[in-house]
C-alpha positions in Angstrom: 7.4 -3.9 -17.5 9.7 -0.9 -17.9 12.0 -2.7 -20.3 9.0 -3.8 -22.3 7.6 -0.2 -22.5 11.0 1.1 -23.5 11.2 -1.5 -26.2 7.8 -0.5 -27.6 8.6 3.2 -27.6 11.9 2.5 -29.4 10.1 0.6 -32.1 7.6 3.4 -32.6 10.4 6.0 -32.7 12.5 3.9 -35.1 9.5 3.4 -37.4 8.8 7.1 -37.4 12.4 7.9 -38.2 12.4 5.5 -41.1 9.4 7.1 -42.6 10.8 10.6 -42.0 14.1 9.7 -43.7 12.2 8.3 -46.6 10.4 11.6 -47.0 13.6 13.6 -46.9 15.1 11.8 -49.9 12.2 12.5 -52.1 12.5 15.9 -53.8 8.9 16.3 -54.9 7.8 16.1 -51.3 5.2 13.4 -51.8 4.8 10.9 -49.1 6.1 7.5 -50.2 6.0 4.8 -47.7 7.4 1.4 -48.7 5.8 -1.9 -47.8 8.5 -2.6 -45.3 7.9 0.7 -43.6 4.2 0.1 -43.5 4.8 -3.3 -41.9 7.1 -1.7 -39.3 4.6 1.1 -38.5 1.7 -1.3 -38.3 3.6 -3.8 -36.1 4.7 -0.9 -33.8 1.1 0.3 -33.4 -0.1 -3.3 -32.7 2.6 -3.7 -30.1 1.6 -0.4 -28.5 -2.1 -1.3 -28.4 -1.2 -4.7 -26.9 1.0 -3.0 -24.3 -1.8 -0.6 -23.3 -4.3 -3.4 -23.1 -2.0 -5.5 -20.9 -1.3 -2.6 -18.7 -5.0 -1.9 -18.2 -5.9 -5.6 -17.7 -3.0 -6.4 -15.3 -5.1 -6.6 -12.2 -7.5 -9.1 -13.9 -4.7 -11.1 -15.4 -2.5 -11.3 -12.2 -5.4 -11.7 -9.7 -5.1 -14.7 -7.5 -8.1 -17.0 -7.6 -9.9 -17.6 -4.3 -12.1 -20.4 -3.1 -15.1 -18.3 -4.0 -14.0 -18.1 -7.6 -13.8 -21.9 -7.9 -17.3 -22.6 -6.6 -20.5 -22.1 -8.5 -22.6 -20.0 -6.1 -25.8 -18.1 -6.4 -24.2 -14.9 -5.2 -22.0 -15.0 -8.3 -25.0 -14.8 -10.5 -26.4 -11.8 -8.7 -23.0 -10.1 -8.1 -23.8 -9.7 -4.4 -20.3 -10.9 -3.5 -18.7 -8.2 -5.7 -21.0 -5.6 -4.3 -19.8 -6.1 -0.7 -16.2 -7.4 -1.3 -15.0 -4.9 -3.9 -11.5 -3.7 -3.5 -11.9 -0.4 -5.3 -12.0 1.4 -2.0 -8.5 0.2 -1.2 -7.1 1.9 -4.3 -8.9 5.1 -3.4 -7.4 5.2 0.0 -3.8 4.8 -1.4 -4.1 8.0 -3.4 -3.5 10.3 -0.5 -2.5 10.2 3.1 -5.4 9.9 5.4 -4.8 12.1 8.4 -7.8 11.2 10.5 -7.1 7.5 11.3 -8.6 5.5 14.1 -5.4 5.9 16.2 -5.4 9.7 15.7 -9.1 9.8 16.8 -8.4 7.6 19.8 -5.4 9.7 20.9 -7.2 13.0 20.4 -10.3 11.9 22.4 -8.2 10.5 25.2 -6.1 13.7 25.3 -9.2 15.9 25.4 -10.6 13.9 28.3 -7.3 13.8 30.1 -7.4 10.0 29.9 -4.2 9.5 27.8 -1.8 7.7 30.1 1.9 8.2 29.9 3.0 5.0 28.3 6.6 5.7 28.9 5.9 5.7 32.7 3.8 2.5 32.3 6.7 0.6 30.8 9.3 2.5 32.9 11.5 4.0 30.1 12.4 7.5 29.0 11.0 9.2 25.9 14.2 8.6 23.9 14.3 4.9 24.7 15.3 2.5 22.0 12.9 -0.3 20.8 15.2 -2.9 22.5 14.9 -1.1 25.9 11.2 -0.9 25.5 10.9 -4.6 24.7 13.2 -5.5 27.6 11.3 -3.5 30.2 7.9 -4.7 28.8 9.0 -8.3 29.2 10.2 -7.8 32.7 7.0 -6.1 33.8 4.8 -8.6 31.9 6.5 -11.4 33.9 5.8 -9.6 37.2 2.2 -8.5 36.5 0.8 -11.4 34.4 -2.4 -12.8 36.0 -1.1 -16.4 35.6 2.1 -15.6 37.5 0.7 -13.4 40.2 -2.5 -15.3 40.9 -4.1 -11.9 41.5 -6.6 -9.8 39.7 -4.2 -7.9 37.5 -5.9 -8.1 34.1 -6.4 -4.3 33.9 -2.7 -3.7 34.6 -1.7 -6.2 32.0 -4.1 -4.7 29.4 -2.6 -1.2 30.1 0.9 -2.6 29.8 0.1 -4.4 26.5 -1.5 -1.2 25.1 1.6 0.8 26.1 3.9 -1.7 24.4 1.7 -1.9 21.3 1.9 1.9 20.9 5.6 2.4 21.8 6.9 -0.6 19.8 5.2 0.5 16.5 7.2 3.5 15.0 4.2 5.2 13.4 2.0 4.8 16.5 4.7 6.1 18.7 5.1 9.2 16.5 1.4 9.8 16.7 1.4 9.3 20.4 4.3 11.7 20.9 2.4 14.2 18.7 -0.7 14.1 21.0 1.0 13.5 24.3 3.8 16.0 24.8 6.2 14.1 26.9 8.9 16.2 28.5 
């Protein structure tokens, strides 16, 4: 797309330079544009308009068709599907960073209620542990505490272990967790 826009801009600039050089050679300062220059300018403007149109219509042109698009349903006639399945909100969220995410809220509430567990202790690693160490310790503990292996009522321990691994294995979640839970 960048190469195409550079091509369009160069054609417009070239056409402008051609008409400017034609004006310099004329001593009586009247604008004289030859038919060839008119064709070049007109084609440059047409290409620019097409480029702008294609840029604005790129989402419609490149959109993948779904099974809903192939069927002839009543909701298409009333536009109810588009009302509830619009993706304009996704674009809106991408404009800026959203600081109050679900994880932030969860960590903040747990920290305020003194219910945020030390996930590093749950898995048995230090704060500066690598992802490989976290994965290794998680797997060892999962083998020991899994309800199918122990034949005991250890679902709560396994759920806490899974939550600890989920948070510590994801880089962004781990950073948020460390932000709210000051581990020394």
